[in-house]
PDBQT receptor file of N, H, CA, C and O in Angstrom, charges set to zero:
ATOM      1  N   MET A   1       0.596  -1.047   0.382  1.00  0.00    +0.000 N 
ATOM      2  CA  MET A   1       0.002   0.245  -0.125  1.00  0.00    +0.000 C 
ATOM      3  C   MET A   1       1.294   1.297   0.285  1.00  0.00    +0.000 C 
ATOM      4  O   MET A   1       2.319   1.402   0.958  1.00  0.00    +0.000 OA
ATOM      5  N   GLN A   2       0.414   1.968  -0.657  1.00  0.00    +0.000 N 
ATOM      6  H   GLN A   2      -0.419   1.883  -1.205  1.00  0.00    +0.000 HD
ATOM      7  CA  GLN A   2       1.088   3.726  -0.783  1.00  0.00    +0.000 C 
ATOM      8  C   GLN A   2       0.487   4.218   0.071  1.00  0.00    +0.000 C 
ATOM      9  O   GLN A   2      -0.636   3.985   0.518  1.00  0.00    +0.000 OA
ATOM     10  N   ARG A   3       1.768   5.429   0.503  1.00  0.00    +0.000 N 
ATOM     11  H   ARG A   3       2.680   5.618   0.140  1.00  0.00    +0.000 HD
ATOM     12  CA  ARG A   3       1.398   6.211   1.789  1.00  0.00    +0.000 C 
ATOM     13  C   ARG A   3       0.378   6.948   1.604  1.00  0.00    +0.000 C 
ATOM     14  O   ARG A   3      -0.267   7.238   2.612  1.00  0.00    +0.000 OA
ATOM     15  N   ARG A   4      -0.053   7.440   0.363  1.00  0.00    +0.000 N 
ATOM     16  H   ARG A   4       0.471   7.205  -0.456  1.00  0.00    +0.000 HD
ATOM     17  CA  ARG A   4      -0.834   8.382  -0.238  1.00  0.00    +0.000 C 
ATOM     18  C   ARG A   4      -2.021   7.763  -0.223  1.00  0.00    +0.000 C 
ATOM     19  O   ARG A   4      -2.998   8.391   0.185  1.00  0.00    +0.000 OA
ATOM     20  N   ASP A   5      -2.147   6.499  -0.641  1.00  0.00    +0.000 N 
ATOM     21  H   ASP A   5      -1.353   5.989  -0.973  1.00  0.00    +0.000 HD
ATOM     22  CA  ASP A   5      -3.327   5.553  -0.358  1.00  0.00    +0.000 C 
ATOM     23  C   ASP A   5      -3.886   5.071   1.443  1.00  0.00    +0.000 C 
ATOM     24  O   ASP A   5      -5.024   4.918   1.889  1.00  0.00    +0.000 OA
ATOM     25  N   PHE A   6      -2.820   4.971   1.972  1.00  0.00    +0.000 N 
ATOM     26  H   PHE A   6      -1.896   5.096   1.611  1.00  0.00    +0.000 HD
ATOM     27  CA  PHE A   6      -3.049   4.812   3.360  1.00  0.00    +0.000 C 
ATOM     28  C   PHE A   6      -3.520   5.862   4.221  1.00  0.00    +0.000 C 
ATOM     29  O   PHE A   6      -4.465   5.865   5.010  1.00  0.00    +0.000 OA
ATOM     30  N   LEU A   7      -2.114   7.361   3.718  1.00  0.00    +0.000 N 
ATOM     31  H   LEU A   7      -1.346   7.359   3.077  1.00  0.00    +0.000 HD
ATOM     32  CA  LEU A   7      -3.702   8.607   4.194  1.00  0.00    +0.000 C 
ATOM     33  C   LEU A   7      -5.091   7.972   3.905  1.00  0.00    +0.000 C 
ATOM     34  O   LEU A   7      -5.769   7.218   4.602  1.00  0.00    +0.000 OA
ATOM     35  N   ALA A   8      -5.372   8.629   2.362  1.00  0.00    +0.000 N 
ATOM     36  H   ALA A   8      -4.821   9.242   1.795  1.00  0.00    +0.000 HD
ATOM     37  CA  ALA A   8      -6.741   8.542   1.931  1.00  0.00    +0.000 C 
ATOM     38  C   ALA A   8      -7.410   7.854   3.216  1.00  0.00    +0.000 C 
ATOM     39  O   ALA A   8      -8.007   8.473   4.097  1.00  0.00    +0.000 OA
ATOM     40  N   THR A   9      -7.167   6.168   3.164  1.00  0.00    +0.000 N 
ATOM     41  H   THR A   9      -6.682   5.664   2.448  1.00  0.00    +0.000 HD
ATOM     42  CA  THR A   9      -8.172   5.449   3.610  1.00  0.00    +0.000 C 
ATOM     43  C   THR A   9      -8.139   6.027   5.411  1.00  0.00    +0.000 C 
ATOM     44  O   THR A   9      -9.133   6.337   6.067  1.00  0.00    +0.000 OA
ATOM     45  N   CYS A  10      -6.768   6.039   5.863  1.00  0.00    +0.000 N 
ATOM     46  H   CYS A  10      -5.960   5.787   5.330  1.00  0.00    +0.000 HD
ATOM     47  CA  CYS A  10      -7.624   6.772   6.809  1.00  0.00    +0.000 C 
ATOM     48  C   CYS A  10      -8.448   7.884   7.048  1.00  0.00    +0.000 C 
ATOM     49  O   CYS A  10      -9.387   7.593   7.788  1.00  0.00    +0.000 OA
ATOM     50  N   ALA A  11      -8.423   9.314   6.600  1.00  0.00    +0.000 N 
ATOM     51  H   ALA A  11      -7.660   9.550   5.999  1.00  0.00    +0.000 HD
ATOM     52  CA  ALA A  11      -8.653  10.101   6.203  1.00  0.00    +0.000 C 
ATOM     53  C   ALA A  11     -10.275   9.935   6.311  1.00  0.00    +0.000 C 
ATOM     54  O   ALA A  11     -10.960  10.250   7.284  1.00  0.00    +0.000 OA
ATOM     55  N   VAL A  12     -10.800   9.275   4.881  1.00  0.00    +0.000 N 
ATOM     56  H   VAL A  12     -10.244   9.019   4.090  1.00  0.00    +0.000 HD
ATOM     57  CA  VAL A  12     -12.279   8.312   4.971  1.00  0.00    +0.000 C 
ATOM     58  C   VAL A  12     -13.100   7.965   6.426  1.00  0.00    +0.000 C 
ATOM     59  O   VAL A  12     -14.177   8.380   6.854  1.00  0.00    +0.000 OA
ATOM     60  N   GLY A  13     -11.996   6.915   7.046  1.00  0.00    +0.000 N 
ATOM     61  H   GLY A  13     -11.122   6.578   6.697  1.00  0.00    +0.000 HD
ATOM     62  CA  GLY A  13     -12.205   5.857   8.287  1.00  0.00    +0.000 C 
ATOM     63  C   GLY A  13     -13.166   7.039   8.843  1.00  0.00    +0.000 C 
ATOM     64  O   GLY A  13     -14.394   7.004   8.913  1.00  0.00    +0.000 OA
ATOM     65  N   LEU A  14     -12.228   8.182   9.250  1.00  0.00    +0.000 N 
ATOM     66  H   LEU A  14     -11.230   8.210   9.193  1.00  0.00    +0.000 HD
ATOM     67  CA  LEU A  14     -12.043  10.212  10.307  1.00  0.00    +0.000 C 
ATOM     68  C   LEU A  14     -13.503  10.176   9.867  1.00  0.00    +0.000 C 
ATOM     69  O   LEU A  14     -14.295  10.086  10.805  1.00  0.00    +0.000 OA
ATOM     70  N   VAL A  15     -13.849  10.209   9.067  1.00  0.00    +0.000 N 
ATOM     71  H   VAL A  15     -13.205  10.282   8.304  1.00  0.00    +0.000 HD
ATOM     72  CA  VAL A  15     -14.771  11.495   8.628  1.00  0.00    +0.000 C 
ATOM     73  C   VAL A  15     -16.062  10.366   8.458  1.00  0.00    +0.000 C 
ATOM     74  O   VAL A  15     -17.078  11.061   8.463  1.00  0.00    +0.000 OA
ATOM     75  N   THR A  16     -16.427   9.016   8.319  1.00  0.00    +0.000 N 
ATOM     76  H   THR A  16     -15.602   8.452   8.315  1.00  0.00    +0.000 HD
ATOM     77  CA  THR A  16     -17.032   8.272   8.506  1.00  0.00    +0.000 C 
ATOM     78  C   THR A  16     -17.822   8.165   9.902  1.00  0.00    +0.000 C 
ATOM     79  O   THR A  16     -19.020   8.306  10.146  1.00  0.00    +0.000 OA
ATOM     80  N   GLU A  17     -16.179   7.715  11.149  1.00  0.00    +0.000 N 
ATOM     81  H   GLU A  17     -15.205   7.600  10.951  1.00  0.00    +0.000 HD
ATOM     82  CA  GLU A  17     -16.663   7.574  12.241  1.00  0.00    +0.000 C 
ATOM     83  C   GLU A  17     -17.103   8.965  12.721  1.00  0.00    +0.000 C 
ATOM     84  O   GLU A  17     -17.864   9.156  13.669  1.00  0.00    +0.000 OA
ATOM     85  N   GLN A  18     -16.587   9.832  12.025  1.00  0.00    +0.000 N 
ATOM     86  H   GLN A  18     -15.969   9.677  11.255  1.00  0.00    +0.000 HD
ATOM     87  CA  GLN A  18     -17.405  11.708  12.929  1.00  0.00    +0.000 C 
ATOM     88  C   GLN A  18     -18.723  11.295  12.612  1.00  0.00    +0.000 C 
ATOM     89  O   GLN A  18     -19.493  11.273  13.573  1.00  0.00    +0.000 OA
ATOM     90  N   ALA A  19     -19.320  10.857  11.168  1.00  0.00    +0.000 N 
ATOM     91  H   ALA A  19     -18.695  10.875  10.388  1.00  0.00    +0.000 HD
ATOM     92  CA  ALA A  19     -20.972  11.565  10.314  1.00  0.00    +0.000 C 
ATOM     93  C   ALA A  19     -21.606   9.883  11.066  1.00  0.00    +0.000 C 
ATOM     94  O   ALA A  19     -22.742   9.504  10.779  1.00  0.00    +0.000 OA
ATOM     95  N   PHE A  20     -20.874   9.205  11.825  1.00  0.00    +0.000 N 
ATOM     96  H   PHE A  20     -19.951   9.513  12.059  1.00  0.00    +0.000 HD
ATOM     97  CA  PHE A  20     -22.024   8.101  11.862  1.00  0.00    +0.000 C 
ATOM     98  C   PHE A  20     -22.278   8.177  13.908  1.00  0.00    +0.000 C 
ATOM     99  O   PHE A  20     -23.172   7.631  14.555  1.00  0.00    +0.000 OA
ATOM    100  N   ALA A  21     -20.932   9.198  14.513  1.00  0.00    +0.000 N 
ATOM    101  H   ALA A  21     -20.206   9.642  13.988  1.00  0.00    +0.000 HD
ATOM    102  CA  ALA A  21     -21.513   9.405  15.628  1.00  0.00    +0.000 C 
ATOM    103  C   ALA A  21     -22.692  10.902  15.585  1.00  0.00    +0.000 C 
ATOM    104  O   ALA A  21     -23.762  10.883  16.195  1.00  0.00    +0.000 OA
ATOM    105  N   ALA A  22     -22.501  11.387  15.249  1.00  0.00    +0.000 N 
ATOM    106  H   ALA A  22     -21.632  11.402  14.754  1.00  0.00    +0.000 HD
ATOM    107  CA  ALA A  22     -23.331  12.414  14.909  1.00  0.00    +0.000 C 
ATOM    108  C   ALA A  22     -24.756  11.811  14.618  1.00  0.00    +0.000 C 
ATOM    109  O   ALA A  22     -25.520  11.912  15.578  1.00  0.00    +0.000 OA
ATOM    110  N   VAL A  23     -25.240  11.250  13.577  1.00  0.00    +0.000 N 
ATOM    111  H   VAL A  23     -24.621  11.168  12.797  1.00  0.00    +0.000 HD
ATOM    112  CA  VAL A  23     -26.269  10.167  12.840  1.00  0.00    +0.000 C 
ATOM    113  C   VAL A  23     -26.809   9.985  14.425  1.00  0.00    +0.000 C 
ATOM    114  O   VAL A  23     -27.887  10.512  14.703  1.00  0.00    +0.000 OA
ATOM    115  N   ALA A  24     -26.005   9.173  15.577  1.00  0.00    +0.000 N 
ATOM    116  H   ALA A  24     -25.129   8.745  15.351  1.00  0.00    +0.000 HD
ATOM    117  CA  ALA A  24     -25.856   8.344  16.136  1.00  0.00    +0.000 C 
ATOM    118  C   ALA A  24     -27.059   9.289  17.753  1.00  0.00    +0.000 C 
ATOM    119  O   ALA A  24     -28.055   8.874  18.346  1.00  0.00    +0.000 OA
ATOM    120  N   ALA A  25     -26.303  10.526  17.875  1.00  0.00    +0.000 N 
ATOM    121  H   ALA A  25     -25.494  10.863  17.393  1.00  0.00    +0.000 HD
ATOM    122  CA  ALA A  25     -26.370  10.722  18.808  1.00  0.00    +0.000 C 
ATOM    123  C   ALA A  25     -27.990  11.828  18.132  1.00  0.00    +0.000 C 
ATOM    124  O   ALA A  25     -28.543  12.394  19.076  1.00  0.00    +0.000 OA
ATOM    125  N   ALA A  26     -28.456  12.023  17.170  1.00  0.00    +0.000 N 
ATOM    126  H   ALA A  26     -28.007  11.564  16.403  1.00  0.00    +0.000 HD
ATOM    127  CA  ALA A  26     -29.412  12.324  16.996  1.00  0.00    +0.000 C 
ATOM    128  C   ALA A  26     -30.520  11.948  17.489  1.00  0.00    +0.000 C 
ATOM    129  O   ALA A  26     -30.705  10.790  17.113  1.00  0.00    +0.000 OA
ATOM    130  N   PRO A  27     -31.560  12.384  18.282  1.00  0.00    +0.000 N 
ATOM    131  CA  PRO A  27     -33.038  11.888  19.350  1.00  0.00    +0.000 C 
ATOM    132  C   PRO A  27     -34.009  11.578  17.584  1.00  0.00    +0.000 C 
ATOM    133  O   PRO A  27     -34.114  12.097  16.473  1.00  0.00    +0.000 OA
ATOM    134  N   PRO A  28     -34.518  10.386  18.373  1.00  0.00    +0.000 N 
ATOM    135  CA  PRO A  28     -35.188   9.638  17.111  1.00  0.00    +0.000 C 
ATOM    136  C   PRO A  28     -36.294  10.374  16.737  1.00  0.00    +0.000 C 
ATOM    137  O   PRO A  28     -36.901  10.758  17.737  1.00  0.00    +0.000 OA
ATOM    138  N   LYS A  29     -36.837  10.750  15.628  1.00  0.00    +0.000 N 
ATOM    139  H   LYS A  29     -36.345  10.439  14.816  1.00  0.00    +0.000 HD
ATOM    140  CA  LYS A  29     -37.771  10.832  15.118  1.00  0.00    +0.000 C 
ATOM    141  C   LYS A  29     -38.992  10.287  15.054  1.00  0.00    +0.000 C 
ATOM    142  O   LYS A  29     -39.192   9.608  14.047  1.00  0.00    +0.000 OA
ATOM    143  N   LEU A  30     -40.389  10.432  16.281  1.00  0.00    +0.000 N 
ATOM    144  H   LEU A  30     -40.226  10.983  17.099  1.00  0.00    +0.000 HD
ATOM    145  CA  LEU A  30     -41.314   9.868  15.980  1.00  0.00    +0.000 C 
ATOM    146  C   LEU A  30     -42.673  10.593  14.982  1.00  0.00    +0.000 C 
ATOM    147  O   LEU A  30     -42.889  11.795  14.830  1.00  0.00    +0.000 OA
ATOM    148  N   TYR A  31     -43.279   9.694  14.532  1.00  0.00    +0.000 N 
ATOM    149  H   TYR A  31     -43.104   8.717  14.656  1.00  0.00    +0.000 HD
ATOM    150  CA  TYR A  31     -44.422   9.714  13.547  1.00  0.00    +0.000 C 
ATOM    151  C   TYR A  31     -45.472   9.388  14.514  1.00  0.00    +0.000 C 
ATOM    152  O   TYR A  31     -45.504   8.662  15.507  1.00  0.00    +0.000 OA
ATOM    153  N   GLN A  32     -46.496  10.298  13.805  1.00  0.00    +0.000 N 
ATOM    154  H   GLN A  32     -46.470  10.888  12.999  1.00  0.00    +0.000 HD
ATOM    155  CA  GLN A  32     -47.774   9.190  13.764  1.00  0.00    +0.000 C 
ATOM    156  C   GLN A  32     -48.658   8.217  13.667  1.00  0.00    +0.000 C 
ATOM    157  O   GLN A  32     -48.763   7.724  12.544  1.00  0.00    +0.000 OA
ATOM    158  N   ARG A  33     -49.508   7.675  14.736  1.00  0.00    +0.000 N 
ATOM    159  H   ARG A  33     -49.422   8.076  15.648  1.00  0.00    +0.000 HD
ATOM    160  CA  ARG A  33     -49.233   5.964  14.267  1.00  0.00    +0.000 C 
ATOM    161  C   ARG A  33     -50.301   6.404  12.721  1.00  0.00    +0.000 C 
ATOM    162  O   ARG A  33     -50.280   7.511  12.182  1.00  0.00    +0.000 OA
ATOM    163  N   SER A  34     -51.065   5.344  12.315  1.00  0.00    +0.000 N 
ATOM    164  H   SER A  34     -51.082   4.445  12.752  1.00  0.00    +0.000 HD
ATOM    165  CA  SER A  34     -51.531   5.307  10.719  1.00  0.00    +0.000 C 
ATOM    166  C   SER A  34     -52.171   4.467  10.649  1.00  0.00    +0.000 C 
ATOM    167  O   SER A  34     -51.635   3.488  11.167  1.00  0.00    +0.000 OA
ATOM    168  N   ARG A  35     -53.709   4.143  10.019  1.00  0.00    +0.000 N 
ATOM    169  H   ARG A  35     -54.145   4.939   9.598  1.00  0.00    +0.000 HD
ATOM    170  CA  ARG A  35     -54.660   2.878  10.230  1.00  0.00    +0.000 C 
ATOM    171  C   ARG A  35     -55.054   3.026   8.755  1.00  0.00    +0.000 C 
ATOM    172  O   ARG A  35     -55.543   4.063   8.308  1.00  0.00    +0.000 OA
ATOM    173  N   LEU A  36     -54.830   2.000   8.075  1.00  0.00    +0.000 N 
ATOM    174  H   LEU A  36     -54.433   1.157   8.438  1.00  0.00    +0.000 HD
ATOM    175  CA  LEU A  36     -55.085   1.173   6.969  1.00  0.00    +0.000 C 
ATOM    176  C   LEU A  36     -56.854   0.988   6.692  1.00  0.00    +0.000 C 
ATOM    177  O   LEU A  36     -57.541   0.147   7.271  1.00  0.00    +0.000 OA
ATOM    178  N   VAL A  37     -57.374   2.002   5.658  1.00  0.00    +0.000 N 
ATOM    179  H   VAL A  37     -56.816   2.686   5.188  1.00  0.00    +0.000 HD
ATOM    180  CA  VAL A  37     -58.373   1.665   5.717  1.00  0.00    +0.000 C 
ATOM    181  C   VAL A  37     -58.618   1.123   4.219  1.00  0.00    +0.000 C 
ATOM    182  O   VAL A  37     -57.601   0.526   3.867  1.00  0.00    +0.000 OA
ATOM    183  N   ASP A  38     -59.396   1.118   3.422  1.00  0.00    +0.000 N 
ATOM    184  H   ASP A  38     -60.223   1.604   3.709  1.00  0.00    +0.000 HD
ATOM    185  CA  ASP A  38     -60.745   0.335   2.670  1.00  0.00    +0.000 C 
ATOM    186  C   ASP A  38     -60.869   1.473   2.038  1.00  0.00    +0.000 C 
ATOM    187  O   ASP A  38     -60.540   2.588   2.443  1.00  0.00    +0.000 OA
ATOM    188  N   PRO A  39     -61.574   1.041   0.565  1.00  0.00    +0.000 N 
ATOM    189  CA  PRO A  39     -62.024   2.798   0.027  1.00  0.00    +0.000 C 
ATOM    190  C   PRO A  39     -63.113   3.062   0.752  1.00  0.00    +0.000 C 
ATOM    191  O   PRO A  39     -63.277   4.282   0.708  1.00  0.00    +0.000 OA
ATOM    192  N   THR A  40     -63.980   2.532   1.425  1.00  0.00    +0.000 N 
ATOM    193  H   THR A  40     -63.847   1.542   1.461  1.00  0.00    +0.000 HD
ATOM    194  CA  THR A  40     -65.323   3.086   2.220  1.00  0.00    +0.000 C 
ATOM    195  C   THR A  40     -64.788   3.471   3.581  1.00  0.00    +0.000 C 
ATOM    196  O   THR A  40     -65.526   3.296   4.551  1.00  0.00    +0.000 OA
ATOM    197  N   GLY A  41     -63.429   4.041   3.771  1.00  0.00    +0.000 N 
ATOM    198  H   GLY A  41     -62.830   4.183   2.983  1.00  0.00    +0.000 HD
ATOM    199  CA  GLY A  41     -62.400   4.022   5.026  1.00  0.00    +0.000 C 
ATOM    200  C   GLY A  41     -63.176   2.782   6.678  1.00  0.00    +0.000 C 
ATOM    201  O   GLY A  41     -63.406   2.771   7.887  1.00  0.00    +0.000 OA
ATOM    202  N   ARG A  42     -63.208   2.398   6.068  1.00  0.00    +0.000 N 
ATOM    203  H   ARG A  42     -63.021   2.407   5.086  1.00  0.00    +0.000 HD
ATOM    204  CA  ARG A  42     -63.583   0.652   7.005  1.00  0.00    +0.000 C 
ATOM    205  C   ARG A  42     -62.347   0.816   7.211  1.00  0.00    +0.000 C 
ATOM    206  O   ARG A  42     -61.680   1.294   6.294  1.00  0.00    +0.000 OA
ATOM    207  N   ALA A  43     -61.569   0.391   8.739  1.00  0.00    +0.000 N 
ATOM    208  H   ALA A  43     -62.111   0.002   9.484  1.00  0.00    +0.000 HD
ATOM    209  CA  ALA A  43     -60.341  -0.260   9.014  1.00  0.00    +0.000 C 
ATOM    210  C   ALA A  43     -60.229  -1.054   7.965  1.00  0.00    +0.000 C 
ATOM    211  O   ALA A  43     -60.965  -1.155   6.984  1.00  0.00    +0.000 OA
ATOM    212  N   ILE A  44     -59.226  -1.627   8.248  1.00  0.00    +0.000 N 
ATOM    213  H   ILE A  44     -58.628  -1.545   9.045  1.00  0.00    +0.000 HD
ATOM    214  CA  ILE A  44     -58.661  -2.905   7.822  1.00  0.00    +0.000 C 
ATOM    215  C   ILE A  44     -57.294  -3.515   8.835  1.00  0.00    +0.000 C 
ATOM    216  O   ILE A  44     -56.244  -3.034   9.260  1.00  0.00    +0.000 OA
ATOM    217  N   ARG A  45     -58.110  -5.051   8.938  1.00  0.00    +0.000 N 
ATOM    218  H   ARG A  45     -58.964  -5.442   8.593  1.00  0.00    +0.000 HD
ATOM    219  CA  ARG A  45     -57.862  -5.993   9.906  1.00  0.00    +0.000 C 
ATOM    220  C   ARG A  45     -56.202  -7.049   9.140  1.00  0.00    +0.000 C 
ATOM    221  O   ARG A  45     -55.890  -7.441   8.015  1.00  0.00    +0.000 OA
ATOM    222  N   ALA A  46     -55.780  -7.096  10.059  1.00  0.00    +0.000 N 
ATOM    223  H   ALA A  46     -56.034  -6.778  10.973  1.00  0.00    +0.000 HD
ATOM    224  CA  ALA A  46     -55.210  -8.047   9.270  1.00  0.00    +0.000 C 
ATOM    225  C   ALA A  46     -55.098  -9.232   8.830  1.00  0.00    +0.000 C 
ATOM    226  O   ALA A  46     -54.178  -9.822   8.263  1.00  0.00    +0.000 OA
ATOM    227  N   ALA A  47     -56.196  -9.546   9.169  1.00  0.00    +0.000 N 
ATOM    228  H   ALA A  47     -56.942  -9.067   9.630  1.00  0.00    +0.000 HD
ATOM    229  CA  ALA A  47     -56.963 -11.291   8.978  1.00  0.00    +0.000 C 
ATOM    230  C   ALA A  47     -57.140 -11.373   7.916  1.00  0.00    +0.000 C 
ATOM    231  O   ALA A  47     -56.953 -12.394   7.253  1.00  0.00    +0.000 OA
ATOM    232  N   GLU A  48     -57.668  -9.982   7.377  1.00  0.00    +0.000 N 
ATOM    233  H   GLU A  48     -57.820  -9.153   7.915  1.00  0.00    +0.000 HD
ATOM    234  CA  GLU A  48     -58.179  -9.744   5.844  1.00  0.00    +0.000 C 
ATOM    235  C   GLU A  48     -57.236  -9.453   4.615  1.00  0.00    +0.000 C 
ATOM    236  O   GLU A  48     -57.710  -9.286   3.491  1.00  0.00    +0.000 OA
ATOM    237  N   LEU A  49     -56.242  -9.412   4.804  1.00  0.00    +0.000 N 
ATOM    238  H   LEU A  49     -55.858  -9.548   5.717  1.00  0.00    +0.000 HD
ATOM    239  CA  LEU A  49     -54.848  -9.219   3.865  1.00  0.00    +0.000 C 
ATOM    240  C   LEU A  49     -54.578  -9.908   3.345  1.00  0.00    +0.000 C 
ATOM    241  O   LEU A  49     -53.552 -10.224   3.949  1.00  0.00    +0.000 OA
ATOM    242  N   PRO A  50     -54.682 -10.881   2.157  1.00  0.00    +0.000 N 
ATOM    243  CA  PRO A  50     -54.665 -11.839   1.423  1.00  0.00    +0.000 C 
ATOM    244  C   PRO A  50     -53.329 -12.595   1.659  1.00  0.00    +0.000 C 
ATOM    245  O   PRO A  50     -52.676 -11.764   2.291  1.00  0.00    +0.000 OA
ATOM    246  N   PRO A  51     -52.463 -13.820   1.495  1.00  0.00    +0.000 N 
ATOM    247  CA  PRO A  51     -51.182 -13.974   2.635  1.00  0.00    +0.000 C 
ATOM    248  C   PRO A  51     -51.080 -14.717   1.030  1.00  0.00    +0.000 C 
ATOM    249  O   PRO A  51     -51.834 -15.343   0.286  1.00  0.00    +0.000 OA
ATOM    250  N   ARG A  52     -49.289 -14.094   1.018  1.00  0.00    +0.000 N 
ATOM    251  H   ARG A  52     -48.676 -13.585   1.623  1.00  0.00    +0.000 HD
ATOM    252  CA  ARG A  52     -48.192 -14.419  -0.678  1.00  0.00    +0.000 C 
ATOM    253  C   ARG A  52     -49.103 -13.363  -1.409  1.00  0.00    +0.000 C 
ATOM    254  O   ARG A  52     -49.400 -13.747  -2.540  1.00  0.00    +0.000 OA
ATOM    255  N   ARG A  53     -49.494 -12.446  -1.156  1.00  0.00    +0.000 N 
ATOM    256  H   ARG A  53     -49.253 -12.134  -0.237  1.00  0.00    +0.000 HD
ATOM    257  CA  ARG A  53     -49.676 -11.250  -2.241  1.00  0.00    +0.000 C 
ATOM    258  C   ARG A  53     -48.511  -9.733  -2.046  1.00  0.00    +0.000 C 
ATOM    259  O   ARG A  53     -47.498 -10.311  -1.651  1.00  0.00    +0.000 OA
ATOM    260  N   ASN A  54     -48.338  -9.028  -2.073  1.00  0.00    +0.000 N 
ATOM    261  H   ASN A  54     -49.161  -8.558  -2.394  1.00  0.00    +0.000 HD
ATOM    262  CA  ASN A  54     -48.225  -8.323  -2.679  1.00  0.00    +0.000 C 
ATOM    263  C   ASN A  54     -49.126  -6.798  -2.798  1.00  0.00    +0.000 C 
ATOM    264  O   ASN A  54     -49.915  -6.406  -3.658  1.00  0.00    +0.000 OA
ATOM    265  N   LEU A  55     -48.679  -6.234  -1.681  1.00  0.00    +0.000 N 
ATOM    266  H   LEU A  55     -48.038  -6.553  -0.983  1.00  0.00    +0.000 HD
ATOM    267  CA  LEU A  55     -49.750  -4.960  -1.890  1.00  0.00    +0.000 C 
ATOM    268  C   LEU A  55     -49.086  -3.026  -1.470  1.00  0.00    +0.000 C 
ATOM    269  O   LEU A  55     -47.966  -2.645  -1.130  1.00  0.00    +0.000 OA
ATOM    270  N   LEU A  56     -50.012  -2.470  -1.641  1.00  0.00    +0.000 N 
ATOM    271  H   LEU A  56     -50.921  -2.780  -1.918  1.00  0.00    +0.000 HD
ATOM    272  CA  LEU A  56     -48.918  -1.075  -1.806  1.00  0.00    +0.000 C 
ATOM    273  C   LEU A  56     -49.845  -0.423  -1.117  1.00  0.00    +0.000 C 
ATOM    274  O   LEU A  56     -51.072  -0.506  -1.177  1.00  0.00    +0.000 OA
ATOM    275  N   PHE A  57     -49.150   0.234  -0.456  1.00  0.00    +0.000 N 
ATOM    276  H   PHE A  57     -48.154   0.301  -0.408  1.00  0.00    +0.000 HD
ATOM    277  CA  PHE A  57     -49.555   1.576   1.065  1.00  0.00    +0.000 C 
ATOM    278  C   PHE A  57     -48.830   2.677   0.510  1.00  0.00    +0.000 C 
ATOM    279  O   PHE A  57     -47.604   2.757   0.437  1.00  0.00    +0.000 OA
ATOM    280  N   HIS A  58     -49.558   3.410   0.174  1.00  0.00    +0.000 N 
ATOM    281  H   HIS A  58     -50.554   3.345   0.233  1.00  0.00    +0.000 HD
ATOM    282  CA  HIS A  58     -48.906   5.573   0.372  1.00  0.00    +0.000 C 
ATOM    283  C   HIS A  58     -49.405   5.932   1.324  1.00  0.00    +0.000 C 
ATOM    284  O   HIS A  58     -50.464   6.188   1.898  1.00  0.00    +0.000 OA
ATOM    285  N   TYR A  59     -47.965   5.879   1.390  1.00  0.00    +0.000 N 
ATOM    286  H   TYR A  59     -47.104   5.671   0.924  1.00  0.00    +0.000 HD
ATOM    287  CA  TYR A  59     -48.032   6.745   3.694  1.00  0.00    +0.000 C 
ATOM    288  C   TYR A  59     -46.326   7.228   3.122  1.00  0.00    +0.000 C 
ATOM    289  O   TYR A  59     -45.475   6.534   2.568  1.00  0.00    +0.000 OA
ATOM    290  N   PRO A  60     -46.298   8.523   3.480  1.00  0.00    +0.000 N 
ATOM    291  CA  PRO A  60     -47.463   9.251   4.506  1.00  0.00    +0.000 C 
ATOM    292  C   PRO A  60     -48.791  10.080   3.353  1.00  0.00    +0.000 C 
ATOM    293  O   PRO A  60     -49.835  10.589   3.763  1.00  0.00    +0.000 OA
ATOM    294  N   TYR A  61     -48.392  10.009   2.049  1.00  0.00    +0.000 N 
ATOM    295  H   TYR A  61     -47.545   9.596   1.716  1.00  0.00    +0.000 HD
ATOM    296  CA  TYR A  61     -49.152  10.577   1.452  1.00  0.00    +0.000 C 
ATOM    297  C   TYR A  61     -49.758  10.080  -0.012  1.00  0.00    +0.000 C 
ATOM    298  O   TYR A  61     -48.671   9.700  -0.448  1.00  0.00    +0.000 OA
ATOM    299  N   ARG A  62     -50.477   9.860  -0.859  1.00  0.00    +0.000 N 
ATOM    300  H   ARG A  62     -51.360  10.169  -0.506  1.00  0.00    +0.000 HD
ATOM    301  CA  ARG A  62     -51.199   9.181  -1.598  1.00  0.00    +0.000 C 
ATOM    302  C   ARG A  62     -49.469   9.283  -2.417  1.00  0.00    +0.000 C 
ATOM    303  O   ARG A  62     -48.625   8.388  -2.462  1.00  0.00    +0.000 OA
ATOM    304  N   ALA A  63     -49.397  10.506  -2.910  1.00  0.00    +0.000 N 
ATOM    305  H   ALA A  63     -50.082  11.232  -2.873  1.00  0.00    +0.000 HD
ATOM    306  CA  ALA A  63     -48.390  10.038  -4.237  1.00  0.00    +0.000 C 
ATOM    307  C   ALA A  63     -47.178   9.827  -3.670  1.00  0.00    +0.000 C 
ATOM    308  O   ALA A  63     -46.224  10.480  -4.092  1.00  0.00    +0.000 OA
ATOM    309  N   THR A  64     -47.006   8.922  -2.663  1.00  0.00    +0.000 N 
ATOM    310  H   THR A  64     -47.782   8.391  -2.321  1.00  0.00    +0.000 HD
ATOM    311  CA  THR A  64     -45.931   8.402  -1.949  1.00  0.00    +0.000 C 
ATOM    312  C   THR A  64     -46.213   7.313  -1.690  1.00  0.00    +0.000 C 
ATOM    313  O   THR A  64     -46.965   7.121  -0.734  1.00  0.00    +0.000 OA
ATOM    314  N   PRO A  65     -45.720   6.246  -2.430  1.00  0.00    +0.000 N 
ATOM    315  CA  PRO A  65     -45.768   4.880  -2.961  1.00  0.00    +0.000 C 
ATOM    316  C   PRO A  65     -44.796   4.272  -1.332  1.00  0.00    +0.000 C 
ATOM    317  O   PRO A  65     -44.515   3.082  -1.189  1.00  0.00    +0.000 OA
TER     318      PRO A  65
């Protein structure tokens, strides 16, 4: 390993460690609970969901799949 490569690796490691420490120290962001409803507005129960089928949920906005 060349000296230049070693110094670059150390610099990347230091920056990564500092960024991780900043993220780890941040307080968690809490979101409101949401309820899945059918087109009529009735709450969907887990037992009503079909097994082995992919479902698309728009959360938190209708334009955000």
